[in-house]
C-alpha positions, 0 to 999 in steps of 0.5 A: 614458701620460704621467703629466701629461696633463690635459684641460681642458673649458671650457663653458657651456650653448652652447659648449665648448672642450677644451685639454690642460694639462701642468703642466711647460709651464704652457700650455693647448693647444687639442685635439679641435677637430673633436669640439668643433665638432660640439658647438657649437649654438644654443639652439634646436637642442638643449636645454641638458641634452642639450648638457651630456650631449654634453660629458660623453660627448665627455670620456669618449671623449677620456679613453679615446682620448687617454689623458688621466688628469686632468680639469678642468671650467670652467663656470658653477656651474649647468652644473657641477652638471648635469655632475656629474649626467650624467657617468659613473663614468670621467669622475667618477674622472678629475675633478681640479678644478672651476672654477665660472666662466663663462669659455667666451667668453674668447679662448685667451690670456685663458683661459690667463691665468685658468686656468694660475695655478689649475692650478699650485696644488698638488693641492687642490680649487679651486671 
């Protein structure tokens, strides 16, 4: 397994996108497109709690299948709190950083501009 393989999950109560981040490259690369498409919904179809649980489940599957060894979650504070309650032990063990910001609706380039500087900071908890 590549020692520098980080999964970045950017979500709010209704949308999620997944990216691979490798510090050496300093870029976010979209991943899990088909998985994230299945999680998109509008608020009438699924409760927010169920959506955050689905995100946690998708992350656990990605950690297993795609051999990510670190996890970064980027979401509003309230969603991060709910995520912490719903995530399993494997997901919590992989959690490297939390970024409590609502960035889910930014374009990929703008998101990368916001997150890469945060992700390049030495190993400290960023909240």
